[in-house]
C-alpha positions in Angstrom: 99.4 86.6 95.1 99.4 88.6 98.6 99.1 87.4 102.0 98.3 89.1 105.6 100.5 87.9 108.5 99.5 89.1 112.0 101.5 89.0 115.3 100.0 91.8 117.5 101.9 91.2 120.5 105.0 90.5 118.4 106.5 88.1 120.8 108.0 86.4 118.2 109.9 88.5 115.8 112.8 86.3 115.4 110.6 83.5 114.3 108.3 86.2 112.0 111.6 87.3 110.4 112.7 84.0 109.0 109.0 83.2 107.9 108.4 86.5 106.4 111.7 86.1 104.4 111.1 82.7 102.9 107.1 83.4 102.2 108.1 86.8 100.5 109.9 84.7 97.9 106.7 83.6 96.4 104.2 86.5 97.2 103.5 90.0 98.7 103.1 90.1 102.5 101.6 92.6 104.6 102.9 92.2 108.2 100.8 93.5 111.1 103.1 93.8 114.4 103.4 95.8 117.4 106.6 97.9 118.4 108.4 96.5 121.3 111.7 97.2 123.0 113.0 93.5 122.3 114.2 92.2 118.9 113.1 95.3 116.8 116.2 94.8 114.9 114.4 92.2 113.0 111.9 94.9 112.1 114.8 96.9 110.5 115.9 94.1 108.4 112.4 93.1 107.0 112.3 97.1 106.1 114.7 96.2 103.6 112.5 93.7 101.8 110.6 95.0 98.8 108.0 92.0 99.0 106.9 92.8 102.5 104.6 95.8 103.8 105.2 96.4 107.7 101.9 97.7 109.1 103.0 98.9 112.8 100.7 99.2 115.9 101.3 99.9 119.3 100.1 97.2 121.1 102.9 95.8 123.2 102.5 96.9 126.9 106.1 97.4 127.0 105.7 100.2 124.9 102.1 102.0 125.8 99.6 101.8 128.5 97.0 98.9 128.6 94.2 101.2 127.5 96.3 102.6 124.7 96.9 98.9 123.8 93.3 98.0 124.1 92.3 100.7 121.7 95.1 99.7 119.1 93.5 96.4 119.0 
């Protein structure tokens, strides 16, 4: 089984991390997220999980302009 989890602004990476780790015990997960300058260490930890596929977009305004964020949405 495979599921997709989307957190476009990535405001909740600490919560996402623990949720994704639990879900990945039962199925493959595609996680769509935005690069931020906060809590990125959780993404580094998720990269180590073989059942989680990370798909990164630059949507966060802390990283890209408003136009760039809108284009990526």
